[in-house]
ModelCIF file with pLDDT and N, C-alpha, C, O atoms, coordinates in Angstrom:
data_MODEL
#
_entry.id   MODEL 
#
_entity.id                         1 
_entity.type                       polymer 
_entity.pdbx_number_of_molecules   1 
#
_entity_poly.entity_id                      1 
_entity_poly.type                           'polypeptide(L)' 
_entity_poly.nstd_linkage                   no 
_entity_poly.nstd_monomer                   no 
_entity_poly.pdbx_seq_one_letter_code       MTAVIASDMGNTANNGEYNMALWSIGLLLFIISIVCILLIHLIAAKNKKKNAAH 
_entity_poly.pdbx_seq_one_letter_code_can   MTAVIASDMGNTANNGEYNMALWSIGLLLFIISIVCILLIHLIAAKNKKKNAAH 
_entity_poly.pdbx_strand_id                 A 
#
loop_
_entity_poly_seq.entity_id 
_entity_poly_seq.num 
_entity_poly_seq.mon_id 
_entity_poly_seq.hetero 
1 1  MET n 
1 2  THR n 
1 3  ALA n 
1 4  VAL n 
1 5  ILE n 
1 6  ALA n 
1 7  SER n 
1 8  ASP n 
1 9  MET n 
1 10 GLY n 
1 11 ASN n 
1 12 THR n 
1 13 ALA n 
1 14 ASN n 
1 15 ASN n 
1 16 GLY n 
1 17 GLU n 
1 18 TYR n 
1 19 ASN n 
1 20 MET n 
1 21 ALA n 
1 22 LEU n 
1 23 TRP n 
1 24 SER n 
1 25 ILE n 
1 26 GLY n 
1 27 LEU n 
1 28 LEU n 
1 29 LEU n 
1 30 PHE n 
1 31 ILE n 
1 32 ILE n 
1 33 SER n 
1 34 ILE n 
1 35 VAL n 
1 36 CYS n 
1 37 ILE n 
1 38 LEU n 
1 39 LEU n 
1 40 ILE n 
1 41 HIS n 
1 42 LEU n 
1 43 ILE n 
1 44 ALA n 
1 45 ALA n 
1 46 LYS n 
1 47 ASN n 
1 48 LYS n 
1 49 LYS n 
1 50 LYS n 
1 51 ASN n 
1 52 ALA n 
1 53 ALA n 
1 54 HIS n 
#
_struct_asym.id          A 
_struct_asym.entity_id   1 
#
loop_
_ma_qa_metric.id 
_ma_qa_metric.mode 
_ma_qa_metric.name 
_ma_qa_metric.software_group_id 
_ma_qa_metric.type 
1 global pLDDT . pLDDT 
2 local  pLDDT . pLDDT 
#
_ma_qa_metric_global.metric_id      1 
_ma_qa_metric_global.metric_value   91.02 
_ma_qa_metric_global.model_id       1 
_ma_qa_metric_global.ordinal_id     1 
#
loop_
_ma_qa_metric_local.label_asym_id 
_ma_qa_metric_local.label_comp_id 
_ma_qa_metric_local.label_seq_id 
_ma_qa_metric_local.metric_id 
_ma_qa_metric_local.metric_value 
_ma_qa_metric_local.model_id 
_ma_qa_metric_local.ordinal_id 
A MET 1  2 85.00 1 1  
A THR 2  2 86.00 1 2  
A ALA 3  2 90.00 1 3  
A VAL 4  2 89.00 1 4  
A ILE 5  2 88.00 1 5  
A ALA 6  2 89.00 1 6  
A SER 7  2 89.00 1 7  
A ASP 8  2 86.00 1 8  
A MET 9  2 85.00 1 9  
A GLY 10 2 84.00 1 10 
A ASN 11 2 84.00 1 11 
A THR 12 2 85.00 1 12 
A ALA 13 2 84.00 1 13 
A ASN 14 2 86.00 1 14 
A ASN 15 2 84.00 1 15 
A GLY 16 2 89.00 1 16 
A GLU 17 2 92.00 1 17 
A TYR 18 2 91.00 1 18 
A ASN 19 2 90.00 1 19 
A MET 20 2 92.00 1 20 
A ALA 21 2 93.00 1 21 
A LEU 22 2 92.00 1 22 
A TRP 23 2 93.00 1 23 
A SER 24 2 95.00 1 24 
A ILE 25 2 95.00 1 25 
A GLY 26 2 95.00 1 26 
A LEU 27 2 96.00 1 27 
A LEU 28 2 96.00 1 28 
A LEU 29 2 96.00 1 29 
A PHE 30 2 97.00 1 30 
A ILE 31 2 98.00 1 31 
A ILE 32 2 97.00 1 32 
A SER 33 2 97.00 1 33 
A ILE 34 2 98.00 1 34 
A VAL 35 2 98.00 1 35 
A CYS 36 2 98.00 1 36 
A ILE 37 2 98.00 1 37 
A LEU 38 2 98.00 1 38 
A LEU 39 2 98.00 1 39 
A ILE 40 2 98.00 1 40 
A HIS 41 2 97.00 1 41 
A LEU 42 2 97.00 1 42 
A ILE 43 2 96.00 1 43 
A ALA 44 2 96.00 1 44 
A ALA 45 2 94.00 1 45 
A LYS 46 2 93.00 1 46 
A ASN 47 2 92.00 1 47 
A LYS 48 2 91.00 1 48 
A LYS 49 2 88.00 1 49 
A LYS 50 2 87.00 1 50 
A ASN 51 2 86.00 1 51 
A ALA 52 2 85.00 1 52 
A ALA 53 2 73.00 1 53 
A HIS 54 2 66.00 1 54 
#
loop_
_atom_site.group_PDB 
_atom_site.id 
_atom_site.type_symbol 
_atom_site.label_atom_id 
_atom_site.label_alt_id 
_atom_site.label_comp_id 
_atom_site.label_asym_id 
_atom_site.label_entity_id 
_atom_site.label_seq_id 
_atom_site.pdbx_PDB_ins_code 
_atom_site.Cartn_x 
_atom_site.Cartn_y 
_atom_site.Cartn_z 
_atom_site.occupancy 
_atom_site.B_iso_or_equiv 
_atom_site.pdbx_formal_charge 
_atom_site.auth_seq_id 
_atom_site.auth_comp_id 
_atom_site.auth_asym_id 
_atom_site.auth_atom_id 
_atom_site.pdbx_PDB_model_num 
ATOM 1   N N  . MET A 1 1  ? 5.648   14.323 -4.492  1.00 85.00 ? 1  MET A N  1 
ATOM 2   C CA . MET A 1 1  ? 4.691   13.970 -3.486  1.00 85.00 ? 1  MET A CA 1 
ATOM 3   C C  . MET A 1 1  ? 5.144   12.736 -2.704  1.00 85.00 ? 1  MET A C  1 
ATOM 4   O O  . MET A 1 1  ? 5.032   12.691 -1.479  1.00 85.00 ? 1  MET A O  1 
ATOM 5   N N  . THR A 1 2  ? 5.647   11.752 -3.415  1.00 86.00 ? 2  THR A N  1 
ATOM 6   C CA . THR A 1 2  ? 6.076   10.541 -2.714  1.00 86.00 ? 2  THR A CA 1 
ATOM 7   C C  . THR A 1 2  ? 7.271   10.820 -1.811  1.00 86.00 ? 2  THR A C  1 
ATOM 8   O O  . THR A 1 2  ? 7.402   10.218 -0.746  1.00 86.00 ? 2  THR A O  1 
ATOM 9   N N  . ALA A 1 3  ? 8.124   11.714 -2.228  1.00 90.00 ? 3  ALA A N  1 
ATOM 10  C CA . ALA A 1 3  ? 9.287   12.050 -1.399  1.00 90.00 ? 3  ALA A CA 1 
ATOM 11  C C  . ALA A 1 3  ? 8.856   12.724 -0.102  1.00 90.00 ? 3  ALA A C  1 
ATOM 12  O O  . ALA A 1 3  ? 9.440   12.473 0.952   1.00 90.00 ? 3  ALA A O  1 
ATOM 13  N N  . VAL A 1 4  ? 7.853   13.566 -0.173  1.00 89.00 ? 4  VAL A N  1 
ATOM 14  C CA . VAL A 1 4  ? 7.346   14.235 1.030   1.00 89.00 ? 4  VAL A CA 1 
ATOM 15  C C  . VAL A 1 4  ? 6.758   13.217 1.986   1.00 89.00 ? 4  VAL A C  1 
ATOM 16  O O  . VAL A 1 4  ? 7.005   13.266 3.191   1.00 89.00 ? 4  VAL A O  1 
ATOM 17  N N  . ILE A 1 5  ? 5.980   12.297 1.444   1.00 88.00 ? 5  ILE A N  1 
ATOM 18  C CA . ILE A 1 5  ? 5.373   11.266 2.291   1.00 88.00 ? 5  ILE A CA 1 
ATOM 19  C C  . ILE A 1 5  ? 6.455   10.406 2.941   1.00 88.00 ? 5  ILE A C  1 
ATOM 20  O O  . ILE A 1 5  ? 6.413   10.155 4.146   1.00 88.00 ? 5  ILE A O  1 
ATOM 21  N N  . ALA A 1 6  ? 7.407   9.962  2.156   1.00 89.00 ? 6  ALA A N  1 
ATOM 22  C CA . ALA A 1 6  ? 8.444   9.073  2.671   1.00 89.00 ? 6  ALA A CA 1 
ATOM 23  C C  . ALA A 1 6  ? 9.331   9.745  3.708   1.00 89.00 ? 6  ALA A C  1 
ATOM 24  O O  . ALA A 1 6  ? 9.712   9.116  4.695   1.00 89.00 ? 6  ALA A O  1 
ATOM 25  N N  . SER A 1 7  ? 9.661   10.999 3.501   1.00 89.00 ? 7  SER A N  1 
ATOM 26  C CA . SER A 1 7  ? 10.591  11.664 4.415   1.00 89.00 ? 7  SER A CA 1 
ATOM 27  C C  . SER A 1 7  ? 9.926   12.170 5.688   1.00 89.00 ? 7  SER A C  1 
ATOM 28  O O  . SER A 1 7  ? 10.585  12.277 6.723   1.00 89.00 ? 7  SER A O  1 
ATOM 29  N N  . ASP A 1 8  ? 8.641   12.481 5.634   1.00 86.00 ? 8  ASP A N  1 
ATOM 30  C CA . ASP A 1 8  ? 8.004   13.119 6.792   1.00 86.00 ? 8  ASP A CA 1 
ATOM 31  C C  . ASP A 1 8  ? 7.032   12.236 7.567   1.00 86.00 ? 8  ASP A C  1 
ATOM 32  O O  . ASP A 1 8  ? 6.608   12.626 8.655   1.00 86.00 ? 8  ASP A O  1 
ATOM 33  N N  . MET A 1 9  ? 6.668   11.086 7.067   1.00 85.00 ? 9  MET A N  1 
ATOM 34  C CA . MET A 1 9  ? 5.631   10.288 7.728   1.00 85.00 ? 9  MET A CA 1 
ATOM 35  C C  . MET A 1 9  ? 6.047   9.864  9.137   1.00 85.00 ? 9  MET A C  1 
ATOM 36  O O  . MET A 1 9  ? 5.217   9.848  10.046  1.00 85.00 ? 9  MET A O  1 
ATOM 37  N N  . GLY A 1 10 ? 7.302   9.528  9.321   1.00 84.00 ? 10 GLY A N  1 
ATOM 38  C CA . GLY A 1 10 ? 7.742   9.098  10.645  1.00 84.00 ? 10 GLY A CA 1 
ATOM 39  C C  . GLY A 1 10 ? 7.912   10.222 11.643  1.00 84.00 ? 10 GLY A C  1 
ATOM 40  O O  . GLY A 1 10 ? 8.035   9.971  12.842  1.00 84.00 ? 10 GLY A O  1 
ATOM 41  N N  . ASN A 1 11 ? 7.921   11.451 11.171  1.00 84.00 ? 11 ASN A N  1 
ATOM 42  C CA . ASN A 1 11 ? 8.202   12.590 12.041  1.00 84.00 ? 11 ASN A CA 1 
ATOM 43  C C  . ASN A 1 11 ? 6.958   13.379 12.430  1.00 84.00 ? 11 ASN A C  1 
ATOM 44  O O  . ASN A 1 11 ? 7.075   14.467 12.993  1.00 84.00 ? 11 ASN A O  1 
ATOM 45  N N  . THR A 1 12 ? 5.776   12.856 12.141  1.00 85.00 ? 12 THR A N  1 
ATOM 46  C CA . THR A 1 12 ? 4.566   13.614 12.442  1.00 85.00 ? 12 THR A CA 1 
ATOM 47  C C  . THR A 1 12 ? 3.841   12.997 13.621  1.00 85.00 ? 12 THR A C  1 
ATOM 48  O O  . THR A 1 12 ? 3.969   11.802 13.888  1.00 85.00 ? 12 THR A O  1 
ATOM 49  N N  . ALA A 1 13 ? 3.081   13.817 14.320  1.00 84.00 ? 13 ALA A N  1 
ATOM 50  C CA . ALA A 1 13 ? 2.281   13.337 15.441  1.00 84.00 ? 13 ALA A CA 1 
ATOM 51  C C  . ALA A 1 13 ? 1.026   12.649 14.899  1.00 84.00 ? 13 ALA A C  1 
ATOM 52  O O  . ALA A 1 13 ? 0.435   13.087 13.912  1.00 84.00 ? 13 ALA A O  1 
ATOM 53  N N  . ASN A 1 14 ? 0.635   11.567 15.564  1.00 86.00 ? 14 ASN A N  1 
ATOM 54  C CA . ASN A 1 14 ? -0.582  10.876 15.144  1.00 86.00 ? 14 ASN A CA 1 
ATOM 55  C C  . ASN A 1 14 ? -1.786  11.804 15.275  1.00 86.00 ? 14 ASN A C  1 
ATOM 56  O O  . ASN A 1 14 ? -1.928  12.538 16.253  1.00 86.00 ? 14 ASN A O  1 
ATOM 57  N N  . ASN A 1 15 ? -2.640  11.749 14.269  1.00 84.00 ? 15 ASN A N  1 
ATOM 58  C CA . ASN A 1 15 ? -3.876  12.541 14.212  1.00 84.00 ? 15 ASN A CA 1 
ATOM 59  C C  . ASN A 1 15 ? -3.627  14.041 14.147  1.00 84.00 ? 15 ASN A C  1 
ATOM 60  O O  . ASN A 1 15 ? -4.542  14.827 14.389  1.00 84.00 ? 15 ASN A O  1 
ATOM 61  N N  . GLY A 1 16 ? -2.409  14.448 13.825  1.00 89.00 ? 16 GLY A N  1 
ATOM 62  C CA . GLY A 1 16 ? -2.128  15.867 13.639  1.00 89.00 ? 16 GLY A CA 1 
ATOM 63  C C  . GLY A 1 16 ? -2.530  16.296 12.228  1.00 89.00 ? 16 GLY A C  1 
ATOM 64  O O  . GLY A 1 16 ? -2.783  15.465 11.356  1.00 89.00 ? 16 GLY A O  1 
ATOM 65  N N  . GLU A 1 17 ? -2.582  17.594 12.029  1.00 92.00 ? 17 GLU A N  1 
ATOM 66  C CA . GLU A 1 17 ? -2.987  18.123 10.718  1.00 92.00 ? 17 GLU A CA 1 
ATOM 67  C C  . GLU A 1 17 ? -2.007  17.730 9.628   1.00 92.00 ? 17 GLU A C  1 
ATOM 68  O O  . GLU A 1 17 ? -2.418  17.366 8.526   1.00 92.00 ? 17 GLU A O  1 
ATOM 69  N N  . TYR A 1 18 ? -0.725  17.800 9.922   1.00 91.00 ? 18 TYR A N  1 
ATOM 70  C CA . TYR A 1 18 ? 0.283   17.461 8.913   1.00 91.00 ? 18 TYR A CA 1 
ATOM 71  C C  . TYR A 1 18 ? 0.225   15.978 8.567   1.00 91.00 ? 18 TYR A C  1 
ATOM 72  O O  . TYR A 1 18 ? 0.398   15.601 7.408   1.00 91.00 ? 18 TYR A O  1 
ATOM 73  N N  . ASN A 1 19 ? -0.018  15.134 9.571   1.00 90.00 ? 19 ASN A N  1 
ATOM 74  C CA . ASN A 1 19 ? -0.155  13.704 9.335   1.00 90.00 ? 19 ASN A CA 1 
ATOM 75  C C  . ASN A 1 19 ? -1.353  13.437 8.436   1.00 90.00 ? 19 ASN A C  1 
ATOM 76  O O  . ASN A 1 19 ? -1.271  12.629 7.511   1.00 90.00 ? 19 ASN A O  1 
ATOM 77  N N  . MET A 1 20 ? -2.462  14.111 8.704   1.00 92.00 ? 20 MET A N  1 
ATOM 78  C CA . MET A 1 20 ? -3.653  13.941 7.871   1.00 92.00 ? 20 MET A CA 1 
ATOM 79  C C  . MET A 1 20 ? -3.408  14.444 6.449   1.00 92.00 ? 20 MET A C  1 
ATOM 80  O O  . MET A 1 20 ? -3.928  13.876 5.488   1.00 92.00 ? 20 MET A O  1 
ATOM 81  N N  . ALA A 1 21 ? -2.624  15.500 6.317   1.00 93.00 ? 21 ALA A N  1 
ATOM 82  C CA . ALA A 1 21 ? -2.287  16.008 4.989   1.00 93.00 ? 21 ALA A CA 1 
ATOM 83  C C  . ALA A 1 21 ? -1.454  14.989 4.218   1.00 93.00 ? 21 ALA A C  1 
ATOM 84  O O  . ALA A 1 21 ? -1.655  14.804 3.017   1.00 93.00 ? 21 ALA A O  1 
ATOM 85  N N  . LEU A 1 22 ? -0.524  14.330 4.896   1.00 92.00 ? 22 LEU A N  1 
ATOM 86  C CA . LEU A 1 22 ? 0.286   13.302 4.249   1.00 92.00 ? 22 LEU A CA 1 
ATOM 87  C C  . LEU A 1 22 ? -0.576  12.124 3.807   1.00 92.00 ? 22 LEU A C  1 
ATOM 88  O O  . LEU A 1 22 ? -0.385  11.597 2.711   1.00 92.00 ? 22 LEU A O  1 
ATOM 89  N N  . TRP A 1 23 ? -1.524  11.706 4.649   1.00 93.00 ? 23 TRP A N  1 
ATOM 90  C CA . TRP A 1 23 ? -2.425  10.621 4.272   1.00 93.00 ? 23 TRP A CA 1 
ATOM 91  C C  . TRP A 1 23 ? -3.310  11.031 3.098   1.00 93.00 ? 23 TRP A C  1 
ATOM 92  O O  . TRP A 1 23 ? -3.627  10.207 2.240   1.00 93.00 ? 23 TRP A O  1 
ATOM 93  N N  . SER A 1 24 ? -3.708  12.295 3.058   1.00 95.00 ? 24 SER A N  1 
ATOM 94  C CA . SER A 1 24 ? -4.514  12.796 1.942   1.00 95.00 ? 24 SER A CA 1 
ATOM 95  C C  . SER A 1 24 ? -3.717  12.781 0.640   1.00 95.00 ? 24 SER A C  1 
ATOM 96  O O  . SER A 1 24 ? -4.247  12.434 -0.415  1.00 95.00 ? 24 SER A O  1 
ATOM 97  N N  . ILE A 1 25 ? -2.452  13.155 0.720   1.00 95.00 ? 25 ILE A N  1 
ATOM 98  C CA . ILE A 1 25 ? -1.587  13.095 -0.463  1.00 95.00 ? 25 ILE A CA 1 
ATOM 99  C C  . ILE A 1 25 ? -1.456  11.653 -0.939  1.00 95.00 ? 25 ILE A C  1 
ATOM 100 O O  . ILE A 1 25 ? -1.503  11.389 -2.141  1.00 95.00 ? 25 ILE A O  1 
ATOM 101 N N  . GLY A 1 26 ? -1.292  10.725 -0.008  1.00 95.00 ? 26 GLY A N  1 
ATOM 102 C CA . GLY A 1 26 ? -1.206  9.309  -0.359  1.00 95.00 ? 26 GLY A CA 1 
ATOM 103 C C  . GLY A 1 26 ? -2.476  8.813  -1.029  1.00 95.00 ? 26 GLY A C  1 
ATOM 104 O O  . GLY A 1 26 ? -2.416  8.074  -2.011  1.00 95.00 ? 26 GLY A O  1 
ATOM 105 N N  . LEU A 1 27 ? -3.625  9.217  -0.502  1.00 96.00 ? 27 LEU A N  1 
ATOM 106 C CA . LEU A 1 27 ? -4.900  8.831  -1.105  1.00 96.00 ? 27 LEU A CA 1 
ATOM 107 C C  . LEU A 1 27 ? -5.035  9.424  -2.502  1.00 96.00 ? 27 LEU A C  1 
ATOM 108 O O  . LEU A 1 27 ? -5.509  8.754  -3.420  1.00 96.00 ? 27 LEU A O  1 
ATOM 109 N N  . LEU A 1 28 ? -4.625  10.664 -2.664  1.00 96.00 ? 28 LEU A N  1 
ATOM 110 C CA . LEU A 1 28 ? -4.671  11.300 -3.987  1.00 96.00 ? 28 LEU A CA 1 
ATOM 111 C C  . LEU A 1 28 ? -3.795  10.561 -4.984  1.00 96.00 ? 28 LEU A C  1 
ATOM 112 O O  . LEU A 1 28 ? -4.210  10.336 -6.121  1.00 96.00 ? 28 LEU A O  1 
ATOM 113 N N  . LEU A 1 29 ? -2.600  10.182 -4.580  1.00 96.00 ? 29 LEU A N  1 
ATOM 114 C CA . LEU A 1 29 ? -1.712  9.415  -5.454  1.00 96.00 ? 29 LEU A CA 1 
ATOM 115 C C  . LEU A 1 29 ? -2.324  8.072  -5.822  1.00 96.00 ? 29 LEU A C  1 
ATOM 116 O O  . LEU A 1 29 ? -2.206  7.626  -6.964  1.00 96.00 ? 29 LEU A O  1 
ATOM 117 N N  . PHE A 1 30 ? -2.979  7.424  -4.860  1.00 97.00 ? 30 PHE A N  1 
ATOM 118 C CA . PHE A 1 30 ? -3.629  6.139  -5.118  1.00 97.00 ? 30 PHE A CA 1 
ATOM 119 C C  . PHE A 1 30 ? -4.751  6.301  -6.147  1.00 97.00 ? 30 PHE A C  1 
ATOM 120 O O  . PHE A 1 30 ? -4.870  5.499  -7.073  1.00 97.00 ? 30 PHE A O  1 
ATOM 121 N N  . ILE A 1 31 ? -5.558  7.324  -5.984  1.00 98.00 ? 31 ILE A N  1 
ATOM 122 C CA . ILE A 1 31 ? -6.671  7.562  -6.918  1.00 98.00 ? 31 ILE A CA 1 
ATOM 123 C C  . ILE A 1 31 ? -6.136  7.877  -8.314  1.00 98.00 ? 31 ILE A C  1 
ATOM 124 O O  . ILE A 1 31 ? -6.663  7.371  -9.304  1.00 98.00 ? 31 ILE A O  1 
ATOM 125 N N  . ILE A 1 32 ? -5.111  8.695  -8.403  1.00 97.00 ? 32 ILE A N  1 
ATOM 126 C CA . ILE A 1 32 ? -4.519  9.009  -9.707  1.00 97.00 ? 32 ILE A CA 1 
ATOM 127 C C  . ILE A 1 32 ? -3.978  7.749  -10.360 1.00 97.00 ? 32 ILE A C  1 
ATOM 128 O O  . ILE A 1 32 ? -4.132  7.563  -11.567 1.00 97.00 ? 32 ILE A O  1 
ATOM 129 N N  . SER A 1 33 ? -3.344  6.879  -9.576  1.00 97.00 ? 33 SER A N  1 
ATOM 130 C CA . SER A 1 33 ? -2.802  5.632  -10.116 1.00 97.00 ? 33 SER A CA 1 
ATOM 131 C C  . SER A 1 33 ? -3.911  4.732  -10.649 1.00 97.00 ? 33 SER A C  1 
ATOM 132 O O  . SER A 1 33 ? -3.785  4.167  -11.736 1.00 97.00 ? 33 SER A O  1 
ATOM 133 N N  . ILE A 1 34 ? -4.994  4.596  -9.889  1.00 98.00 ? 34 ILE A N  1 
ATOM 134 C CA . ILE A 1 34 ? -6.110  3.745  -10.318 1.00 98.00 ? 34 ILE A CA 1 
ATOM 135 C C  . ILE A 1 34 ? -6.725  4.281  -11.600 1.00 98.00 ? 34 ILE A C  1 
ATOM 136 O O  . ILE A 1 34 ? -7.024  3.509  -12.511 1.00 98.00 ? 34 ILE A O  1 
ATOM 137 N N  . VAL A 1 35 ? -6.919  5.589  -11.686 1.00 98.00 ? 35 VAL A N  1 
ATOM 138 C CA . VAL A 1 35 ? -7.497  6.194  -12.896 1.00 98.00 ? 35 VAL A CA 1 
ATOM 139 C C  . VAL A 1 35 ? -6.587  5.947  -14.099 1.00 98.00 ? 35 VAL A C  1 
ATOM 140 O O  . VAL A 1 35 ? -7.067  5.594  -15.176 1.00 98.00 ? 35 VAL A O  1 
ATOM 141 N N  . CYS A 1 36 ? -5.296  6.128  -13.926 1.00 98.00 ? 36 CYS A N  1 
ATOM 142 C CA . CYS A 1 36 ? -4.362  5.898  -15.036 1.00 98.00 ? 36 CYS A CA 1 
ATOM 143 C C  . CYS A 1 36 ? -4.373  4.441  -15.479 1.00 98.00 ? 36 CYS A C  1 
ATOM 144 O O  . CYS A 1 36 ? -4.356  4.156  -16.676 1.00 98.00 ? 36 CYS A O  1 
ATOM 145 N N  . ILE A 1 37 ? -4.400  3.525  -14.532 1.00 98.00 ? 37 ILE A N  1 
ATOM 146 C CA . ILE A 1 37 ? -4.434  2.100  -14.872 1.00 98.00 ? 37 ILE A CA 1 
ATOM 147 C C  . ILE A 1 37 ? -5.712  1.763  -15.632 1.00 98.00 ? 37 ILE A C  1 
ATOM 148 O O  . ILE A 1 37 ? -5.668  1.038  -16.626 1.00 98.00 ? 37 ILE A O  1 
ATOM 149 N N  . LEU A 1 38 ? -6.847  2.281  -15.174 1.00 98.00 ? 38 LEU A N  1 
ATOM 150 C CA . LEU A 1 38 ? -8.116  2.022  -15.859 1.00 98.00 ? 38 LEU A CA 1 
ATOM 151 C C  . LEU A 1 38 ? -8.116  2.594  -17.278 1.00 98.00 ? 38 LEU A C  1 
ATOM 152 O O  . LEU A 1 38 ? -8.606  1.954  -18.209 1.00 98.00 ? 38 LEU A O  1 
ATOM 153 N N  . LEU A 1 39 ? -7.570  3.788  -17.438 1.00 98.00 ? 39 LEU A N  1 
ATOM 154 C CA . LEU A 1 39 ? -7.480  4.384  -18.774 1.00 98.00 ? 39 LEU A CA 1 
ATOM 155 C C  . LEU A 1 39 ? -6.605  3.550  -19.699 1.00 98.00 ? 39 LEU A C  1 
ATOM 156 O O  . LEU A 1 39 ? -6.945  3.356  -20.866 1.00 98.00 ? 39 LEU A O  1 
ATOM 157 N N  . ILE A 1 40 ? -5.496  3.064  -19.194 1.00 98.00 ? 40 ILE A N  1 
ATOM 158 C CA . ILE A 1 40 ? -4.608  2.228  -19.999 1.00 98.00 ? 40 ILE A CA 1 
ATOM 159 C C  . ILE A 1 40 ? -5.327  0.954  -20.425 1.00 98.00 ? 40 ILE A C  1 
ATOM 160 O O  . ILE A 1 40 ? -5.202  0.525  -21.572 1.00 98.00 ? 40 ILE A O  1 
ATOM 161 N N  . HIS A 1 41 ? -6.077  0.346  -19.510 1.00 97.00 ? 41 HIS A N  1 
ATOM 162 C CA . HIS A 1 41 ? -6.814  -0.870 -19.846 1.00 97.00 ? 41 HIS A CA 1 
ATOM 163 C C  . HIS A 1 41 ? -7.901  -0.591 -20.882 1.00 97.00 ? 41 HIS A C  1 
ATOM 164 O O  . HIS A 1 41 ? -8.108  -1.394 -21.791 1.00 97.00 ? 41 HIS A O  1 
ATOM 165 N N  . LEU A 1 42 ? -8.591  0.534  -20.754 1.00 97.00 ? 42 LEU A N  1 
ATOM 166 C CA . LEU A 1 42 ? -9.624  0.879  -21.730 1.00 97.00 ? 42 LEU A CA 1 
ATOM 167 C C  . LEU A 1 42 ? -9.031  1.121  -23.116 1.00 97.00 ? 42 LEU A C  1 
ATOM 168 O O  . LEU A 1 42 ? -9.583  0.668  -24.119 1.00 97.00 ? 42 LEU A O  1 
ATOM 169 N N  . ILE A 1 43 ? -7.920  1.828  -23.170 1.00 96.00 ? 43 ILE A N  1 
ATOM 170 C CA . ILE A 1 43 ? -7.270  2.092  -24.456 1.00 96.00 ? 43 ILE A CA 1 
ATOM 171 C C  . ILE A 1 43 ? -6.772  0.789  -25.075 1.00 96.00 ? 43 ILE A C  1 
ATOM 172 O O  . ILE A 1 43 ? -6.899  0.587  -26.283 1.00 96.00 ? 43 ILE A O  1 
ATOM 173 N N  . ALA A 1 44 ? -6.210  -0.089 -24.259 1.00 96.00 ? 44 ALA A N  1 
ATOM 174 C CA . ALA A 1 44 ? -5.720  -1.368 -24.767 1.00 96.00 ? 44 ALA A CA 1 
ATOM 175 C C  . ALA A 1 44 ? -6.871  -2.221 -25.296 1.00 96.00 ? 44 ALA A C  1 
ATOM 176 O O  . ALA A 1 44 ? -6.734  -2.890 -26.321 1.00 96.00 ? 44 ALA A O  1 
ATOM 177 N N  . ALA A 1 45 ? -8.002  -2.196 -24.598 1.00 94.00 ? 45 ALA A N  1 
ATOM 178 C CA . ALA A 1 45 ? -9.160  -2.975 -25.046 1.00 94.00 ? 45 ALA A CA 1 
ATOM 179 C C  . ALA A 1 45 ? -9.694  -2.433 -26.370 1.00 94.00 ? 45 ALA A C  1 
ATOM 180 O O  . ALA A 1 45 ? -10.075 -3.212 -27.244 1.00 94.00 ? 45 ALA A O  1 
ATOM 181 N N  . LYS A 1 46 ? -9.728  -1.110 -26.529 1.00 93.00 ? 46 LYS A N  1 
ATOM 182 C CA . LYS A 1 46 ? -10.173 -0.513 -27.795 1.00 93.00 ? 46 LYS A CA 1 
ATOM 183 C C  . LYS A 1 46 ? -9.252  -0.904 -28.935 1.00 93.00 ? 46 LYS A C  1 
ATOM 184 O O  . LYS A 1 46 ? -9.709  -1.263 -30.020 1.00 93.00 ? 46 LYS A O  1 
ATOM 185 N N  . ASN A 1 47 ? -7.946  -0.834 -28.685 1.00 92.00 ? 47 ASN A N  1 
ATOM 186 C CA . ASN A 1 47 ? -6.982  -1.185 -29.726 1.00 92.00 ? 47 ASN A CA 1 
ATOM 187 C C  . ASN A 1 47 ? -7.065  -2.661 -30.085 1.00 92.00 ? 47 ASN A C  1 
ATOM 188 O O  . ASN A 1 47 ? -6.888  -3.036 -31.244 1.00 92.00 ? 47 ASN A O  1 
ATOM 189 N N  . LYS A 1 48 ? -7.333  -3.494 -29.092 1.00 91.00 ? 48 LYS A N  1 
ATOM 190 C CA . LYS A 1 48 ? -7.452  -4.924 -29.337 1.00 91.00 ? 48 LYS A CA 1 
ATOM 191 C C  . LYS A 1 48 ? -8.672  -5.207 -30.225 1.00 91.00 ? 48 LYS A C  1 
ATOM 192 O O  . LYS A 1 48 ? -8.593  -6.016 -31.150 1.00 91.00 ? 48 LYS A O  1 
ATOM 193 N N  . LYS A 1 49 ? -9.791  -4.544 -29.942 1.00 88.00 ? 49 LYS A N  1 
ATOM 194 C CA . LYS A 1 49 ? -11.003 -4.718 -30.762 1.00 88.00 ? 49 LYS A CA 1 
ATOM 195 C C  . LYS A 1 49 ? -10.768 -4.187 -32.176 1.00 88.00 ? 49 LYS A C  1 
ATOM 196 O O  . LYS A 1 49 ? -11.203 -4.796 -33.154 1.00 88.00 ? 49 LYS A O  1 
ATOM 197 N N  . LYS A 1 50 ? -10.080 -3.055 -32.279 1.00 87.00 ? 50 LYS A N  1 
ATOM 198 C CA . LYS A 1 50 ? -9.812  -2.457 -33.596 1.00 87.00 ? 50 LYS A CA 1 
ATOM 199 C C  . LYS A 1 50 ? -8.921  -3.365 -34.426 1.00 87.00 ? 50 LYS A C  1 
ATOM 200 O O  . LYS A 1 50 ? -9.151  -3.540 -35.622 1.00 87.00 ? 50 LYS A O  1 
ATOM 201 N N  . ASN A 1 51 ? -7.905  -3.944 -33.799 1.00 86.00 ? 51 ASN A N  1 
ATOM 202 C CA . ASN A 1 51 ? -6.983  -4.839 -34.525 1.00 86.00 ? 51 ASN A CA 1 
ATOM 203 C C  . ASN A 1 51 ? -7.639  -6.164 -34.884 1.00 86.00 ? 51 ASN A C  1 
ATOM 204 O O  . ASN A 1 51 ? -7.291  -6.771 -35.897 1.00 86.00 ? 51 ASN A O  1 
ATOM 205 N N  . ALA A 1 52 ? -8.575  -6.616 -34.076 1.00 85.00 ? 52 ALA A N  1 
ATOM 206 C CA . ALA A 1 52 ? -9.267  -7.875 -34.365 1.00 85.00 ? 52 ALA A CA 1 
ATOM 207 C C  . ALA A 1 52 ? -10.217 -7.720 -35.549 1.00 85.00 ? 52 ALA A C  1 
ATOM 208 O O  . ALA A 1 52 ? -10.477 -8.686 -36.267 1.00 85.00 ? 52 ALA A O  1 
ATOM 209 N N  . ALA A 1 53 ? -10.734 -6.515 -35.756 1.00 73.00 ? 53 ALA A N  1 
ATOM 210 C CA . ALA A 1 53 ? -11.668 -6.270 -36.863 1.00 73.00 ? 53 ALA A CA 1 
ATOM 211 C C  . ALA A 1 53 ? -10.945 -6.219 -38.198 1.00 73.00 ? 53 ALA A C  1 
ATOM 212 O O  . ALA A 1 53 ? -11.574 -6.421 -39.237 1.00 73.00 ? 53 ALA A O  1 
ATOM 213 N N  . HIS A 1 54 ? -9.671  -5.961 -38.203 1.00 66.00 ? 54 HIS A N  1 
ATOM 214 C CA . HIS A 1 54 ? -8.929  -5.833 -39.471 1.00 66.00 ? 54 HIS A CA 1 
ATOM 215 C C  . HIS A 1 54 ? -8.391  -7.117 -39.910 1.00 66.00 ? 54 HIS A C  1 
ATOM 216 O O  . HIS A 1 54 ? -7.742  -7.190 -40.954 1.00 66.00 ? 54 HIS A O  1 
#
């Protein structure tokens, strides 16, 4: 997905369908990244509490 965005972003017309599709892919990647980061933080916090109890 990142390769498609990087290679095609400069070659699309502004406000065209393909340009909007590339921006949508970028937004999807951003959301996936945020969710993964939040999950990692939640798992780390659980493990920290579990280790502190022992």
